N, CA, C and O of each residue as an XYZ file, in Angstrom:
772
protein
N     111.740     81.543     83.842
C     112.699     81.292     84.923
C     112.800     82.501     85.855
O     113.820     82.716     86.510
N     111.724     83.280     85.899
C     111.701     84.453     86.787
C     111.844     84.024     88.238
O     112.545     84.673     89.014
N     111.174     82.922     88.611
C     111.276     82.440     89.984
C     112.715     82.068     90.322
O     113.175     82.320     91.436
N     113.426     81.473     89.372
C     114.839     81.112     89.577
C     115.650     82.357     89.942
O     116.463     82.326     90.866
N     115.424     83.445     89.213
C     116.167     84.685     89.472
C     115.833     85.259     90.850
O     116.714     85.768     91.544
N     114.569     85.176     91.240
C     114.152     85.684     92.553
C     114.784     84.860     93.665
O     115.320     85.407     94.629
N     114.716     83.526     93.522
C     115.301     82.629     94.533
C     116.811     82.852     94.620
O     117.375     82.865     95.713
N     117.454     83.024     93.485
C     118.904     83.270     93.457
C     119.240     84.561     94.203
O     120.209     84.605     94.960
N     118.450     85.606     93.993
C     118.684     86.883     94.676
C     118.516     86.735     96.192
O     119.306     87.283     96.961
N     117.502     86.006     96.612
C     117.256     85.793     98.049
C     118.426     85.045     98.684
O     118.904     85.426     99.752
N     118.885     83.984     98.027
C     119.979     83.196     98.597
C     121.327     83.891     98.475
O     122.220     83.650     99.287
N     121.486     84.740     97.484
C     122.709     85.552     97.413
C     122.783     86.434     98.648
O     123.840     86.543     99.270
N     121.679     87.060     99.006
C     121.603     87.886    100.210
C     121.875     87.038    101.453
O     122.680     87.414    102.306
N     121.198     85.889    101.549
C     121.341     85.020    102.722
C     122.783     84.560    102.921
O     123.322     84.655    104.023
N     123.405     84.061    101.854
C     124.763     83.522    101.990
C     125.792     84.606    102.297
O     126.793     84.334    102.960
N     125.563     85.816    101.831
C     126.542     86.871    102.065
C     126.293     87.643    103.362
O     127.223     88.223    103.923
N     125.060     87.656    103.838
C     124.750     88.402    105.060
C     124.807     87.502    106.301
O     125.359     87.901    107.326
N     124.245     86.303    106.215
C     124.166     85.429    107.375
C     125.239     84.334    107.394
O     125.299     83.545    108.337
N     126.060     84.285    106.390
C     127.149     83.322    106.308
C     128.371     84.035    105.738
O     128.270     85.143    105.211
N     129.503     83.395    105.849
C     130.695     83.927    105.191
C     130.971     83.032    103.987
O     131.522     81.941    104.128
N     130.584     83.502    102.805
C     130.722     82.712    101.585
C     131.918     83.193    100.783
O     132.038     84.375    100.460
N     132.798     82.256    100.469
C     133.942     82.540     99.606
C     133.796     81.657     98.370
O     133.649     80.440     98.480
N     133.839     82.277     97.199
C     133.731     81.540     95.939
C     135.049     81.674     95.201
O     135.523     82.781     94.943
N     135.639     80.529     94.861
C     136.912     80.510     94.126
C     136.696     79.862     92.761
O     135.861     78.970     92.618
N     137.438     80.307     91.774
C     137.422     79.672     90.457
C     136.316     80.124     89.535
O     135.985     79.415     88.584
N     135.728     81.291     89.786
C     134.641     81.767     88.919
C     135.084     81.921     87.467
O     134.264     81.868     86.551
N     136.379     82.110     87.268
C     136.884     82.271     85.901
C     136.742     80.995     85.073
O     136.879     81.032     83.850
N     136.467     79.862     85.733
C     136.331     78.596     85.017
C     134.912     78.326     84.527
O     134.678     77.334     83.838
N     133.972     79.185     84.869
C     132.602     78.959     84.410
C     132.569     78.937     82.886
O     133.224     79.749     82.232
N     131.808     78.007     82.326
C     131.648     77.902     80.877
C     130.577     78.908     80.473
O     129.417     78.749     80.852
N     130.944     79.954     79.702
C     130.008     81.052     79.452
C     128.845     80.738     78.527
O     127.819     81.416     78.577
N     128.984     79.732     77.692
C     127.891     79.402     76.769
C     127.990     77.951     76.331
O     129.019     77.298     76.503
N     126.909     77.468     75.766
C     126.865     76.085     75.306
C     126.556     75.115     76.425
O     126.477     75.509     77.589
N     126.377     73.837     76.078
C     126.017     72.846     77.096
C     127.159     72.601     78.065
O     128.327     72.591     77.677
N     126.815     72.406     79.318
C     127.803     72.059     80.346
C     127.073     71.350     81.484
O     125.920     71.653     81.788
N     127.768     70.402     82.104
C     127.223     69.708     83.270
C     127.986     70.196     84.496
O     129.195     69.993     84.608
N     127.270     70.841     85.410
C     127.852     71.281     86.678
C     127.569     70.187     87.689
O     126.427     69.750     87.832
N     128.604     69.741     88.393
C     128.408     68.649     89.335
C     129.299     68.864     90.555
O     130.300     69.577     90.489
N     128.924     68.244     91.657
C     129.731     68.424     92.854
C     129.374     67.462     93.967
O     128.526     66.581     93.823
N     130.060     67.668     95.088
C     129.726     66.902     96.286
C     128.409     67.435     96.841
O     128.021     68.573     96.577
N     127.737     66.598     97.606
C     126.405     66.981     98.102
C     126.377     66.804     99.610
O     126.150     65.704    100.113
N     126.610     67.894    100.324
C     126.691     67.866    101.777
C     125.378     68.309    102.424
O     124.972     67.781    103.459
N     124.723     69.287    101.796
C     123.544     69.912    102.394
C     122.502     70.211    101.325
O     122.821     70.282    100.138
N     121.254     70.385    101.754
C     120.204     70.813    100.828
C     120.487     72.203    100.261
O     119.924     72.582     99.235
N     121.353     72.956    100.924
C     121.705     74.291    100.459
C     122.638     74.269     99.246
O     122.817     75.298     98.596
N     123.235     73.114     98.931
C     124.196     73.028     97.837
C     123.613     73.515     96.508
O     124.297     74.182     95.732
N     122.365     73.185     96.256
C     121.698     73.609     95.022
C     121.707     75.134     94.929
O     122.023     75.700     93.883
N     121.359     75.784     96.025
C     121.286     77.244     96.026
C     122.674     77.869     95.956
O     122.851     78.920     95.339
N     123.652     77.233     96.581
C     125.029     77.724     96.508
C     125.539     77.714     95.073
O     126.144     78.685     94.619
N     125.295     76.613     94.356
C     125.735     76.538     92.960
C     125.031     77.593     92.112
O     125.639     78.205     91.234
N     123.739     77.801     92.385
C     122.989     78.816     91.637
C     123.555     80.214     91.884
O     123.624     81.031     90.966
N     123.954     80.482     93.112
C     124.536     81.787     93.459
C     125.915     81.947     92.822
O     126.262     83.031     92.353
N     126.696     80.877     92.806
C     128.086     80.950     92.335
C     128.209     81.129     90.828
O     129.145     81.773     90.353
N     127.268     80.562     90.071
C     127.365     80.599     88.616
C     126.376     81.586     88.010
O     125.258     81.741     88.503
N     126.791     82.245     86.948
C     125.941     83.253     86.310
C     124.763     82.636     85.564
O     123.657     83.177     85.586
N     124.998     81.513     84.910
C     123.962     80.906     84.089
C     122.977     80.098     84.940
O     123.370     79.507     85.946
N     121.701     80.069     84.544
C     120.737     79.242     85.276
C     121.059     77.758     85.121
O     121.481     77.310     84.055
N     120.856     77.011     86.192
C     121.164     75.585     86.222
C     119.868     74.790     86.340
O     119.028     75.094     87.187
N     119.702     73.773     85.494
C     118.553     72.866     85.568
C     118.982     71.638     86.365
O     119.686     70.773     85.845
N     118.561     71.562     87.621
C     119.000     70.485     88.508
C     118.143     69.231     88.382
O     116.924     69.290     88.223
N     118.828     68.098     88.459
C     118.187     66.804     88.560
C     118.029     66.520     90.056
O     119.004     66.595     90.803
N     116.811     66.197     90.501
C     116.574     65.963     91.925
C     115.829     64.664     92.183
O     115.129     64.159     91.305
N     115.978     64.128     93.379
C     115.327     62.848     93.698
C     113.811     62.972     93.557
O     113.219     63.981     93.943
N     113.204     61.950     93.008
C     111.786     62.004     92.660
C     110.873     62.201     93.863
O     109.798     62.785     93.727
N     111.282     61.725     95.043
C     110.425     61.873     96.222
C     110.227     63.341     96.599
O     109.207     63.710     97.181
N     111.200     64.160     96.265
C     111.100     65.603     96.528
C     109.912     66.209     95.779
O     109.266     67.133     96.271
N     109.633     65.686     94.596
C     108.587     66.236     93.738
C     107.200     65.717     94.095
O     106.205     66.168     93.527
N     107.126     64.766     95.039
C     105.828     64.226     95.446
C     105.107     65.147     96.422
O     103.887     65.069     96.571
N     105.866     66.024     97.090
C     105.249     67.018     97.968
C     104.751     68.151     97.077
O     105.553     68.789     96.395
N     103.440     68.416     97.070
C     102.880     69.359     96.101
C     103.572     70.736     96.056
O     103.939     71.198     94.976
N     103.748     71.380     97.189
C     104.328     72.729     97.197
C     105.798     72.696     96.803
O     106.246     73.485     95.971
N     106.546     71.774     97.408
C     107.982     71.663     97.118
C     108.188     71.259     95.661
O     109.038     71.826     94.974
N     107.425     70.296     95.191
C     107.548     69.844     93.807
C     107.243     70.939     92.807
O     107.965     71.107     91.824
N     106.167     71.691     93.051
C     105.804     72.784     92.151
C     106.884     73.867     92.153
O     107.217     74.423     91.106
N     107.425     74.161     93.333
C     108.489     75.159     93.467
C     109.735     74.707     92.697
O     110.322     75.489     91.949
N     110.136     73.445     92.880
C     111.333     72.917     92.204
C     111.163     72.957     90.690
O     112.073     73.366     89.970
N     110.003     72.535     90.211
C     109.748     72.560     88.759
C     109.762     73.986     88.220
O     110.293     74.236     87.138
N     109.189     74.911     88.962
C     109.163     76.311     88.526
C     110.569     76.901     88.447
O     110.809     77.853     87.704
N     111.500     76.329     89.221
C     112.901     76.777     89.187
C     113.715     76.004     88.151
O     114.926     76.200     88.041
N     113.051     75.120     87.384
C     113.733     74.406     86.311
C     114.235     73.027     86.662
O     114.847     72.370     85.821
N     113.995     72.558     87.892
C     114.457     71.228     88.300
C     113.521     70.154     87.735
O     112.389     70.438     87.345
N     114.018     68.926     87.703
C     113.199     67.812     87.231
C     113.564     66.560     88.022
O     114.691     66.437     88.503
N     112.605     65.618     88.163
C     112.826     64.454     89.032
C     113.573     63.313     88.362
O     113.526     63.141     87.144
N     114.266     62.534     89.196
C     114.898     61.294     88.759
C     114.662     60.240     89.835
O     114.814     60.509     91.027
N     114.291     59.042     89.404
C     114.136     57.914     90.321
C     115.463     57.176     90.346
O     115.824     56.500     89.383
N     116.191     57.308     91.457
C     117.538     56.743     91.559
C     117.542     55.229     91.747
O     118.595     54.597     91.658
N     116.376     54.642     92.007
C     116.319     53.201     92.269
C     116.278     52.369     90.990
O     116.345     51.141     91.049
N     116.167     53.023     89.839
C     116.070     52.298     88.565
C     116.635     53.166     87.448
O     117.005     54.317     87.682
N     116.702     52.632     86.260
C     117.082     53.427     85.092
C     115.863     54.265     84.723
O     114.852     53.732     84.265
N     115.960     55.559     84.921
C     114.834     56.458     84.708
C     114.947     57.081     83.311
O     115.661     58.065     83.121
N     114.239     56.504     82.342
C     114.337     56.960     80.955
C     113.812     58.376     80.769
O     114.351     59.139     79.967
N     112.771     58.729     81.499
C     112.215     60.077     81.390
C     113.239     61.127     81.837
O     113.429     62.140     81.163
N     113.895     60.882     82.974
C     114.917     61.805     83.469
C     116.111     61.859     82.522
O     116.684     62.924     82.296
N     116.483     60.707     81.971
C     117.598     60.657     81.021
C     117.289     61.499     79.793
O     118.126     62.282     79.345
N     116.081     61.339     79.245
C     115.688     62.123     78.064
C     115.670     63.619     78.376
O     116.089     64.433     77.553
N     115.186     63.976     79.562
C     115.149     65.390     79.951
C     116.557     65.954     80.058
O     116.827     67.049     79.564
N     117.462     65.209     80.703
C     118.848     65.663     80.859
C     119.518     65.849     79.502
O     120.185     66.857     79.272
N     119.344     64.883     78.605
C     119.952     64.981     77.272
C     119.364     66.150     76.483
O     120.086     66.833     75.757
N     118.064     66.379     76.621
C     117.423     67.498     75.918
C     117.953     68.840     76.425
O     118.191     69.751     75.632
N     118.139     68.965     77.736
C     118.686     70.198     78.320
C     120.055     70.501     77.718
O     120.333     71.636     77.333
N     120.902     69.488     77.641
C     122.245     69.684     77.104
C     122.215     69.963     75.602
O     122.962     70.810     75.112
N     121.367     69.263     74.884
C     121.266     69.501     73.430
C     120.735     70.892     73.125
O     120.976     71.434     72.046
N     120.008     71.472     74.082
C     119.513     72.854     73.938
C     120.555     73.885     74.354
O     120.286     75.086     74.320
N     121.754     73.423     74.750
C     122.827     74.344     75.124
C     122.696     74.915     76.519
O     123.270     75.963     76.817
N     121.941     74.235     77.388
C     121.719     74.728     78.750
C     122.696     74.079     79.736
O     123.547     73.276     79.354
N     122.552     74.450     81.014
C     123.403     73.935     82.082
C     122.615     72.896     82.883
O     121.525     73.176     83.382
N     123.183     71.700     82.996
C     122.572     70.624     83.768
C     123.321     70.490     85.087
O     124.552     70.451     85.096
N     122.596     70.419     86.201
C     123.203     70.261     87.516
C     122.951     68.873     88.079
O     121.811     68.412     88.122
N     124.030     68.198     88.518
C     123.931     66.827     89.023
C     124.810     66.653     90.262
O     125.891     67.232     90.365
N     124.321     65.846     91.190
C     125.129     65.375     92.312
C     125.325     63.876     92.083
O     124.455     63.082     92.441
N     126.473     63.472     91.483
C     126.648     62.086     91.037
C     126.620     61.030     92.134
O     126.395     59.852     91.854
N     126.848     61.440     93.388
C     126.807     60.454     94.466
C     125.369     60.076     94.817
O     125.133     59.106     95.538
N     124.413     60.845     94.304
C     123.013     60.475     94.426
C     122.356     60.783     95.748
O     121.140     60.640     95.873
N     123.117     61.200     96.738
C     122.560     61.512     98.052
C     123.538     62.410     98.789
O     124.668     62.612     98.344
N     123.091     62.951     99.933
C     123.989     63.808    100.704
C     125.047     62.960    101.402
O     124.750     61.899    101.951
N     126.277     63.444    101.372
C     127.420     62.763    101.985
C     128.081     63.746    102.939
O     128.472     64.838    102.527
N     128.208     63.381    104.189
C     128.853     64.260    105.173
C     130.367     64.114    105.090
O     130.891     63.003    105.006
N     131.058     65.242    105.114
C     132.514     65.233    105.079
C     133.046     64.979    103.688
O     132.334     65.156    102.699
N     134.300     64.563    103.609
C     134.944     64.322    102.320
C     135.104     62.840    102.036
O     136.095     62.411    101.445
N     134.113     62.060    102.466
C     134.139     60.620    102.230
C     133.440     60.342    100.901
O     132.238     60.574    100.765
N     134.191     59.848     99.931
C     133.626     59.549     98.618
C     132.756     58.301     98.713
O     133.169     57.282     99.268
N     131.549     58.393     98.167
C     130.674     57.221     98.185
C     130.712     56.560     96.803
O     131.750     56.552     96.142
N     129.613     56.026     96.387
C     129.535     55.277     95.136
C     128.875     56.146     94.061
O     127.652     56.115     93.923
N     129.659     56.923     93.292
C     129.055     57.818     92.298
C     128.430     57.033     91.142
O     128.892     55.950     90.785
N     127.389     57.594     90.578
C     126.717     56.981     89.437
C     127.449     57.377     88.149
O     128.140     58.395     88.108
N     127.291     56.569     87.108
C     127.956     56.828     85.833
C     127.150     57.691     84.881
O     127.617     58.013     83.789
N     125.927     58.072     85.291
C     125.060     58.863     84.406
C     125.696     60.162     83.933
O     125.528     60.553     82.778
N     126.418     60.822     84.809
C     127.045     62.088     84.439
C     127.992     61.903     83.255
O     128.012     62.728     82.341
N     128.776     60.821     83.267
C     129.712     60.552     82.170
C     128.950     60.207     80.890
O     129.351     60.612     79.799
N     127.866     59.469     81.024
C     127.053     59.116     79.857
C     126.455     60.363     79.223
O     126.471     60.504     78.000
N     125.923     61.278     80.048
C     125.349     62.518     79.516
C     126.416     63.334     78.791
O     126.178     63.857     77.702
N     127.588     63.435     79.402
C     128.676     64.217     78.801
C     129.117     63.609     77.481
O     129.299     64.324     76.496
N     129.290     62.288     77.456
C     129.788     61.612     76.260
C     128.785     61.693     75.114
O     129.162     61.962     73.973
N     127.508     61.460     75.417
C     126.483     61.456     74.359
C     126.254     62.845     73.761
O     125.876     62.957     72.595
N     126.477     63.896     74.537
C     126.211     65.260     74.047
C     127.494     66.056     73.813
O     127.443     67.219     73.413
N     128.652     65.423     74.063
C     129.958     66.101     73.919
C     130.025     67.366     74.781
O     130.604     68.377     74.382
N     129.424     67.288     75.962
C     129.378     68.425     76.885
C     130.533     68.361     77.876
O     130.855     67.281     78.371
N     131.164     69.498     78.177
C     132.179     69.511     79.233
C     131.508     69.382     80.593
O     130.325     69.687     80.746
N     132.278     68.927     81.577
C     131.774     68.833     82.937
C     132.559     69.814     83.809
O     133.771     69.964     83.653
N     131.862     70.473     84.717
C     132.463     71.503     85.558
C     132.381     71.073     87.017
O     131.296     71.091     87.599
N     133.513     70.684     87.628
C     133.483     70.231     89.019
C     133.364     71.381     90.014
O     133.962     72.442     89.836
N     132.585     71.148     91.055
C     132.391     72.146     92.118
C     132.500     71.430     93.461
O     131.879     70.388     93.671
N     133.291     71.994     94.364
C     133.414     71.430     95.712
C     132.920     72.455     96.722
O     133.319     73.619     96.689
N     132.047     72.009     97.618
C     131.511     72.877     98.674
C     131.982     72.355    100.018
O     131.903     71.159    100.299
N     132.475     73.269    100.847
C     132.919     72.901    102.198
C     132.282     73.847    103.204
O     132.350     75.067    103.056
N     131.661     73.270    104.228
C     131.014     74.035    105.291
C     131.842     73.925    106.567
O     132.362     72.861    106.905
N     131.949     75.049    107.261
C     132.520     75.025    108.610
C     131.543     75.784    109.497
O     131.400     77.002    109.387
N     130.875     75.049    110.373
C     129.857     75.676    111.230
C     130.484     76.562    112.290
O     131.518     76.239    112.875
N     129.822     77.697    112.519
C     130.221     78.580    113.612
C     129.105     78.623    114.644
O     129.312     78.303    115.814
N     127.925     79.023    114.199
C     126.744     79.021    115.047
C     125.671     78.249    114.312
O     125.918     77.713    113.231
N     124.470     78.185    114.893
C     123.420     77.380    114.279
C     123.130     77.817    112.844
O     122.921     76.962    111.984
N     123.111     79.115    112.561
C     122.740     79.606    111.245
C     123.903     80.243    110.498
O     123.786     80.534    109.308
N     125.018     80.462    111.177
C     126.140     81.153    110.559
C     127.244     80.160    110.217
O     127.836     79.541    111.102
N     127.512     80.017    108.930
C     128.530     79.084    108.453
C     129.634     79.831    107.718
O     129.420     80.908    107.162
N     130.796     79.242    107.728
C     131.854     79.661    106.816
C     131.763     78.665    105.666
O     131.974     77.469    105.863
N     131.451     79.149    104.474
C     131.249     78.257    103.323
C     132.261     78.623    102.248
O     132.410     79.786    101.876
N     132.948     77.604    101.763
C     133.890     77.821    100.671
C     133.466     76.963     99.487
O     133.384     75.740     99.594
N     133.197     77.610     98.364
C     132.801     76.914     97.143
C     133.918     77.100     96.128
O     134.287     78.228     95.800
N     134.453     75.994     95.633
C     135.553     76.043     94.672
C     135.113     75.429     93.351
O     134.663     74.284     93.302
N     135.249     76.203     92.288
C     134.931     75.741     90.938
C     136.240     75.318     90.271
O     137.208     76.079     90.256
N     136.265     74.123     89.731
C     137.462     73.626     89.064
C     137.428     73.897     87.572
O     136.451     74.424     87.041
N     138.498     73.532     86.914
C     138.568     73.701     85.463
C     137.615     72.735     84.773
O     137.471     71.592     85.207
N     136.959     73.185     83.695
C     136.068     72.282     82.968
C     136.850     71.109     82.366
O     137.992     71.260     81.930
N     136.214     69.955     82.356
C     136.818     68.749     81.803
C     136.067     68.403     80.511
O     134.872     68.111     80.555
N     136.754     68.433     79.361
C     136.081     68.098     78.105
C     135.611     66.643     78.094
O     136.241     65.776     78.700
N     134.509     66.384     77.407
C     133.983     65.020     77.307
C     135.008     64.082     76.690
O     135.026     62.892     77.003
N     135.863     64.604     75.815
C     136.877     63.770     75.150
C     137.944     63.268     76.105
O     138.701     62.361     75.758
N     138.022     63.843     77.313
C     139.036     63.432     78.282
C     138.490     62.497     79.362
O     139.161     62.252     80.365
N     137.291     61.980     79.165
C     136.671     61.109     80.165
C     137.104     59.649     80.029
O     136.772     58.827     80.883
N     137.834     59.320     78.976
C     138.305     57.953     78.796
C     137.232     57.006     78.301
O     137.323     55.797     78.515
N     136.221     57.538     77.642
C     135.134     56.696     77.128
C     135.372     56.449     75.639
O     135.554     57.384     74.859
N     135.366     55.174     75.265
C     135.621     54.797     73.874
C     134.373     54.193     73.234
O     133.976     54.580     72.135
N     133.762     53.237     73.938
C     132.631     52.495     73.367
C     131.281     52.842     73.988
O     130.247     52.373     73.512
N     131.276     53.647     75.034
C     130.018     54.000     75.678
C     129.400     52.865     76.460
O     128.181     52.694     76.449
N     130.225     52.085     77.139
C     129.709     50.983     77.950
C     129.426     51.460     79.372
O     129.947     52.484     79.812
N     128.590     50.700     80.083
C     128.274     51.077     81.462
C     129.523     51.029     82.339
O     129.641     51.809     83.284
N     130.451     50.128     82.040
C     131.700     50.053     82.808
C     132.532     51.318     82.615
O     133.102     51.851     83.567
N     132.593     51.794     81.360
C     133.330     53.033     81.080
C     132.685     54.222     81.784
O     133.377     55.066     82.354
N     131.363     54.282     81.741
C     130.653     55.384     82.409
C     130.917     55.361     83.912
O     131.163     56.399     84.525
N     130.863     54.177     84.491
C     131.082     54.028     85.941
C     132.495     54.469     86.314
O     132.675     55.210     87.281
N     133.495     54.024     85.561
C     134.883     54.398     85.843
C     135.087     55.895     85.680
O     135.790     56.517     86.477
N     134.478     56.481     84.651
C     134.597     57.925     84.430
C     133.910     58.689     85.559
O     134.416     59.714     86.016
N     132.752     58.187     86.011
C     132.050     58.824     87.127
C     132.888     58.838     88.388
O     132.883     59.822     89.129
N     133.605     57.757     88.638
C     134.479     57.692     89.818
C     135.624     58.702     89.713
O     135.973     59.353     90.697
N     136.203     58.829     88.523
C     137.283     59.808     88.340
C     136.755     61.231     88.479
O     137.443     62.104     89.008
N     135.541     61.462     88.007
C     134.971     62.804     88.079
C     134.716     63.230     89.527
O     134.974     64.377     89.891
N     134.210     62.310     90.348
C     133.946     62.688     91.737
C     135.266     62.863     92.498
O     135.352     63.687     93.408
N     136.288     62.092     92.128
C     137.598     62.292     92.733
C     138.140     63.691     92.398
O     138.814     64.318     93.215
N     137.834     64.168     91.180
C     138.263     65.517     90.786
C     137.609     66.578     91.656
O     138.219     67.610     91.939
N     136.369     66.336     92.085
C     135.670     67.273     92.979
C     136.371     67.324     94.340
O     136.664     68.403     94.855
N     136.634     66.156     94.911
C     137.212     66.109     96.240
C     138.674     66.549     96.286
O     139.219     66.816     97.357
N     139.302     66.622     95.107
C     140.684     67.104     95.066
C     140.754     68.623     94.996
O     141.841     69.190     95.106
N     139.621     69.296     94.815
C     139.618     70.769     94.733
C     139.897     71.391     96.106
O     139.934     72.614     96.233
């Protein structure tokens, strides 16, 4: 994960020199063990912002089309990311996500599945709740807000919320309906930050 550390250092410099980045709630980071970091998805920069904000390396789930471009795909994989096909139940991505959590690592997900402008909640997927419930992993909400000043200079505020234990997701039987309802509550927790 040497490339991850290099990319993180570059973006730490970029966000602090060419933008005004404020990070709140760093005390809520889960220092060890499995955790799912998730948030709203406004920009392609969100992945790098989360990496800068948290000390532990994050293994991001990304749309499969991103990995079809040879250079971009190789770069993403080298940074620990892995593809998911959002148009179907992707068993390979599911197994990878569960393995990451069972190994005590950090999984990064954008449950809305695509970039959403503003604070308009879309249709979040229930996968995040399923991953948390099956591995007993806490979920860590993150909200990112951009305020443009110039073309390249932004005021960015990233807020980390308190971790939510898997036992508090309201899942009893592990049904798709329960996962969907929990996913909706989880994304609401992000937008309330």
